[in-house]
C-alpha positions in Angstrom: -20.9 59.5 28.1 -24.1 60.7 28.5 -25.2 63.1 32.0 -28.4 62.4 34.3 -28.9 65.4 36.6 -29.7 64.9 39.4 -32.5 68.1 41.3 -30.7 70.3 43.8 -30.8 69.3 46.7 -31.1 65.4 45.9 -27.1 64.9 45.7 -26.4 63.7 49.9 -27.6 60.7 49.7 -25.6 59.0 46.3 -23.1 60.7 47.9 -23.2 58.5 50.8 -23.1 55.9 48.4 -26.7 55.4 48.0 -27.2 53.0 44.8 -30.6 53.3 43.1 -31.1 56.0 41.1 -34.7 57.4 41.6 -36.7 58.7 39.3 -37.8 61.4 41.0 -34.4 62.4 41.9 -33.8 62.9 38.5 -33.9 66.4 36.1 -34.7 64.4 33.4 -33.7 60.9 32.3 -36.1 60.7 28.9 -32.7 60.7 26.9 -31.4 57.9 28.8 -32.2 54.5 26.9 -31.7 50.7 28.4 -28.2 49.3 28.8 -26.7 53.0 28.2 -24.2 54.0 30.6 -24.3 57.6 32.1 -22.4 60.0 34.7 -25.1 61.0 37.4 -24.1 64.6 38.3 -25.3 67.2 40.6 -27.3 70.3 39.5 -23.8 71.8 39.3 -22.7 69.7 37.2 -20.3 68.0 39.1 -19.3 64.3 38.5 -21.2 62.0 41.5 -21.2 58.5 39.7 -21.2 56.4 37.4 -24.2 54.1 37.0 -26.6 52.2 34.1 -29.8 52.4 32.6 -31.9 49.4 34.1 -35.9 50.2 35.0 -36.4 48.3 38.0 -38.2 48.6 41.0 -38.5 53.0 41.4 -35.3 52.9 40.4 -34.5 53.5 36.4 -30.8 52.7 37.0 -28.1 51.3 39.0 -24.7 53.2 40.2 -22.1 51.1 39.1 -18.6 53.3 40.3 -17.2 56.4 41.6 -14.6 56.6 40.0 -15.1 59.1 37.2 -12.3 57.6 35.1 -13.5 53.6 35.4 -14.0 51.8 32.5 -17.2 49.2 32.4 -15.9 46.6 30.9 -14.8 42.6 30.8 -12.2 43.7 33.7 -14.5 45.8 35.7 -16.5 42.7 35.9 -14.0 39.9 36.8 -12.8 42.5 39.6 -16.1 42.7 41.2 -16.5 38.6 40.7 -13.1 37.6 42.2 -13.7 40.1 45.4 -17.2 37.9 45.6 -15.7 34.8 45.2 -13.2 35.3 47.8 -16.0 36.6 50.0 -17.6 33.2 49.9 -14.3 31.0 50.7 -16.6 29.5 53.4 -19.0 28.3 51.3 -16.8 26.6 49.2 -14.7 24.7 52.4 -18.1 23.5 54.5 -19.0 20.1 54.6 -23.0 19.6 53.6 -23.5 21.6 52.1 -22.6 22.8 47.9 -25.3 25.3 46.5 -25.1 28.7 47.9 -25.2 32.3 46.3 -21.7 33.7 45.2 -22.6 37.5 43.8 -25.3 39.3 44.8 -27.0 42.1 43.3 -26.0 45.4 44.7 -24.5 43.9 47.7 -21.9 43.0 45.3 -21.5 45.9 43.3 -23.7 45.3 40.5 -27.5 46.0 41.3 -29.6 43.5 39.0 -27.6 40.8 38.4 -27.4 37.7 40.7 -25.5 34.6 40.2 -26.3 31.3 42.4 -24.3 27.6 43.0 -25.9 24.7 42.5 -22.7 22.2 43.3 -20.7 23.3 40.1 -24.1 24.7 38.2 -24.7 28.2 38.0 -27.3 30.6 37.4 -27.4 34.0 36.4 -30.6 36.1 36.4 -30.8 39.2 34.8 -32.8 41.3 36.6 -33.6 44.3 34.0 -33.0 44.7 29.7 -30.3 47.3 30.7 -28.2 44.6 32.9 -28.9 42.1 30.2 -26.9 44.5 27.8 -24.0 43.8 29.4 -24.8 39.8 28.6 -21.3 39.2 27.0 -19.0 41.3 29.0 -20.4 39.6 32.3 -19.9 36.1 30.7 -16.8 36.2 29.7 -15.5 38.1 33.0 -17.4 34.8 34.5 -15.9 32.3 32.4 -12.5 33.7 33.6 -12.8 33.9 37.3 -15.2 30.9 38.5 -14.8 26.9 37.7 -18.0 25.7 36.5 -19.7 22.3 35.1 -22.7 24.2 33.4 -24.2 27.9 33.1 -27.4 28.4 32.7 -29.5 32.1 32.8 -33.1 33.5 33.5 -34.5 37.1 32.3 -36.7 38.0 35.0 -37.7 41.6 33.3 -41.0 42.1 31.0 -40.3 41.9 27.3 -37.4 39.9 27.9 -36.8 38.1 24.1 -35.8 34.9 25.5 -37.0 33.0 29.2 -33.3 31.7 29.0 -31.8 27.9 29.5 -28.4 26.4 29.0 -25.5 29.1 28.3 -22.2 26.8 28.4 -20.8 24.0 29.8 -22.1 20.1 30.4 -25.8 20.8 30.5 -27.3 18.2 33.2 -30.4 16.1 33.3 -32.8 17.4 35.3 -33.5 17.5 38.6 -29.9 17.7 40.6 -29.6 16.6 43.3 -28.0 19.8 46.0 -27.1 19.1 49.1 -27.8 21.7 52.5 -27.5 21.9 56.5 -26.7 17.7 55.2 -30.5 17.2 53.8 -30.8 16.7 49.9 -32.6 18.8 47.4 -33.9 18.3 43.9 -33.1 21.7 42.0 -34.1 22.2 38.3 -32.3 25.4 37.0 -34.4 25.2 33.5 -37.9 24.6 34.4 -39.4 28.5 34.6 -38.7 31.0 37.1 -38.4 28.9 40.3 -35.5 26.4 40.5 -37.5 24.1 43.4 -35.3 25.6 46.6 -35.1 29.5 47.7 -31.7 29.7 48.6 -31.6 32.6 50.9 -33.7 30.2 53.4 -31.1 28.2 54.0 -29.9 29.4 57.6 -34.1 29.5 58.6 -34.6 26.3 57.9 -31.5 25.3 59.9 -32.8 26.8 63.3 -36.3 25.6 62.7 -34.5 22.0 62.1 -32.4 22.4 64.7 -34.4 24.5 67.3 -38.0 24.0 66.5 -39.1 20.7 65.5 -38.5 18.4 68.2 -41.2 15.4 68.2 -43.3 18.6 67.0 -46.4 18.4 64.9 -45.6 20.8 62.1 -47.4 22.4 59.6 -45.8 24.5 56.6 -48.5 26.2 54.2 -47.7 28.0 50.7 -45.0 24.9 51.0 -43.9 24.5 47.4 -41.1 21.7 47.4 -41.5 21.3 50.7 -38.3 22.6 51.6 -39.2 23.0 55.0 -40.9 20.4 55.7 -38.4 17.9 54.7 -35.6 20.5 56.5 -37.7 19.6 59.5 -38.9 15.8 59.4 -35.5 14.3 60.5 -36.7 15.8 64.4 -40.1 16.5 63.6 -42.9 13.6 65.2 -44.9 14.4 61.6 -45.0 17.5 58.5 -48.2 18.5 56.7 -47.3 20.3 53.6 -49.8 22.3 52.1 -49.3 24.3 49.0 -52.3 24.7 45.8 -50.3 23.8 42.6 -50.7 20.7 41.7 -47.4 19.9 41.0 -46.7 20.6 44.7 -47.1 16.8 45.5 -44.9 15.4 43.3 -41.9 17.9 44.2 -42.2 17.2 47.7 -42.8 13.2 47.6 -39.4 13.6 45.6 -37.1 15.2 47.9 -38.8 13.0 50.7 -37.9 10.2 48.9 -34.2 12.0 48.3 -34.1 11.7 52.0 -34.9 8.0 52.8 -38.3 9.1 54.0 -41.4 7.3 52.5 -43.9 10.1 51.6 -46.5 8.3 52.1 -45.6 8.7 55.8 -46.3 12.4 55.6 -48.9 14.4 54.9 -49.2 16.7 51.5 -52.3 18.4 50.5 -52.8 20.5 47.7 -55.5 23.2 48.9 -55.3 27.1 49.3 -54.1 27.8 52.8 -56.9 29.8 54.1 -59.2 27.0 52.8 -56.5 24.4 55.0 -56.9 26.1 57.9 -60.9 26.2 57.9 -60.8 22.5 56.9 -58.0 21.6 60.0 -59.9 24.2 62.5 -63.3 21.8 61.9 -61.5 18.4 61.9 -59.8 20.0 65.1 -56.3 19.2 64.5 -53.6 21.4 65.8 -50.1 21.8 65.2 -46.7 22.7 67.3 -45.1 24.6 64.5 -46.3 26.1 62.1 -44.5 27.7 59.0 -46.0 30.7 56.9 -43.7 31.6 53.8 -46.1 33.2 51.6 -45.5 34.5 48.0 -46.2 38.7 48.1 -48.8 38.6 45.5 -50.8 35.4 44.8 -54.4 35.1 43.3 -56.5 32.5 42.7 -60.3 32.0 41.7 -61.6 32.5 44.5 -58.9 35.5 45.9 -56.6 37.7 45.4 -53.6 37.7 48.5 -51.1 40.4 49.0 -48.7 40.5 51.8 -48.7 43.8 52.6 -52.1 43.9 52.9 -53.5 40.5 54.3 -50.5 39.0 56.5 -52.8 39.6 59.3 -55.3 37.1 57.6 -52.4 34.2 57.6 -51.9 34.8 61.2 -55.6 34.5 62.6 -55.5 31.6 60.4 -52.6 29.8 61.7 -54.2 30.4 65.4 -56.8 28.4 64.5 -55.2 25.4 64.4 -51.7 26.3 66.7 -51.4 23.9 69.8 -50.8 25.6 73.0 -47.4 26.5 73.5 -47.0 26.7 69.8 -44.3 27.7 67.5 -45.0 30.0 64.8 -42.5 31.1 61.9 -43.4 34.2 60.3 -41.7 34.9 56.9 -41.9 37.7 53.9 -39.2 38.2 51.1 -41.1 41.7 50.3 -38.4 44.2 50.0 -41.4 46.8 50.2 -43.1 45.3 53.7 -40.2 46.3 56.1 -39.1 44.5 59.0 -40.4 47.3 61.8 -43.6 46.9 59.9 -43.3 43.3 59.9 -42.9 43.2 63.0 -45.8 45.7 64.1 -48.6 43.7 61.5 -47.1 40.5 63.9 -47.7 42.0 67.7 -50.7 44.0 66.7 -52.6 40.7 65.2 -51.3 38.8 68.0 -52.2 41.4 70.6 -55.6 41.5 69.0 -56.1 38.3 69.5 -55.7 38.0 72.9 -52.8 35.9 73.0 -49.5 35.8 75.0 -46.4 35.6 72.5 -42.8 36.0 72.3 -41.2 36.5 69.3 -38.4 34.5 70.2 -36.1 34.8 67.0 -35.5 37.2 64.0 -33.4 36.5 61.3 -32.6 38.1 58.1 -30.4 37.1 54.9 -27.4 34.4 54.8 -23.7 35.9 54.7 -24.1 34.6 50.9 -26.7 36.8 50.2 -24.4 39.9 50.8 -26.5 43.2 51.5 -26.3 46.9 50.3 -25.1 49.1 53.7 -27.4 51.8 52.4 -29.9 50.3 50.9 -32.9 48.6 52.9 -34.6 47.3 50.7 -31.8 45.0 49.8 -32.5 43.4 53.4 -35.5 41.9 51.7 -35.8 38.8 53.5 -37.3 39.1 57.3 -38.3 35.4 59.2 -39.2 35.5 63.1 -40.2 32.8 65.3 -42.9 34.0 67.3 -43.9 31.4 70.3 -47.2 31.5 72.2 -47.3 31.4 75.3 
């Protein structure tokens, strides 16, 4: 097996089980090809870990094992899948929810690989060419461990030869309907990079529904398929959903309809978020609760948006149309924008705006999105409920 040697002094974090092999820590890695296994060694040649080559983030690969003699084969993945399945027995047995993550990358032992369960229809996502090289072993192990109706896959790396699609089982007609906290949503596992709902926000949607929507006028920007609006509508006075994508309107209307809500009783705008803030301000609309959950990066004909550079502008825009004693739900899934930095942007922006505020609730990933204790970016989701005094 090939080896990759760490620069002197770089071994400590890997001895402490840091999972991502970072480029700057290695003496050389040009001899390593996507999908190859290699032994990570210190500058004295002593074994530290077994990893695979899969370029992702700032890394060239992920640690798979700390046992030099462990064979990385179908049985290896079976063992990890059995553990992951056992860890999620709670989600298999609760009422009112049938969609959750059953394998979460480095949190479950294989960086670059995630698997979601949508009521028996499973979606495998490959995040590097390197992990995709293990496709046969992963699929065989999956079939040996999990009961499924169908399996779909998506490739999430550059230069993928295929986007993904149906793999095995009984292919359903999309959309299928999944249930989350007794609310229903349409899902399509075979339509581009997204499925119709972000499962990592499940507990945040529940918190919004249970504690911040009662008799409220709710505004949901970057609304996509309206999931936050649909979760809140049962208790809210009225919801307003805003997204720039033309397809957001019919997708949101369909999700309302699934839950017995007449879409015409709610407001849906196909519009840029910043333009909507200005529009609502001009018309003196205000909202008791505003949900802000933007993509990490977006570009349209007028402007480019980056979460790390422009989140303060979103907060300022939301303040224009927030009712007195209102609440903002501020979210980001950018793994490079850590919680400390995100909180600082929120606090600094609100302080500069001259408003009194309280961070009422700070949330992260639900338990099925298992994180890695020694890799902070695995805790990528941040959701902050801010009450304005």
